C-alpha positions, 0 to 999 in steps of 0.5 A: 500500500502506498500514498497518504490514505490506503484502505483494506478489507473490513475485518478484525486485525491484530496490529503487530507493529507501528512506526511513525515518520513525521505525520505518517504512520505505518501499521503492520497488521494481520487478520485473526488467522495469524493466531493459528501459527501458535504452537499447539503441542500442549493443547492437542496433548491435553484433548480427551480422545476419542473426539469428533472433528467438530469438538476438536475444532470448537476446542481449538477456537475456544483456546485461541479466542476464535469463532470457528463454525466452518466444520459442521456435522454435515461435513465430516464433523462427526468423524472421530479421532481416536488418539493423538496423531501428533505430539511435537512441533504442531501448530493450529493450522 
């Protein structure tokens, strides 16, 4: 983006950095999906198995403070995960 005034899509953003140069401010901001880049090892190890995909996604959303409603029972949401499939170096993505 450049110029005196720039626009972006409507939404909720997390501002990571602000730099000022005279009357001009530059923001570095990310949408809420950047929260998915956090390490999820402890969360996934703490789940109680078996767990449905819907319950897993809802738990993840609650942990991260996100409302995730894309996965429903109509789209394999009732599929069961029977054990911890990853134990190290996993993110929420």
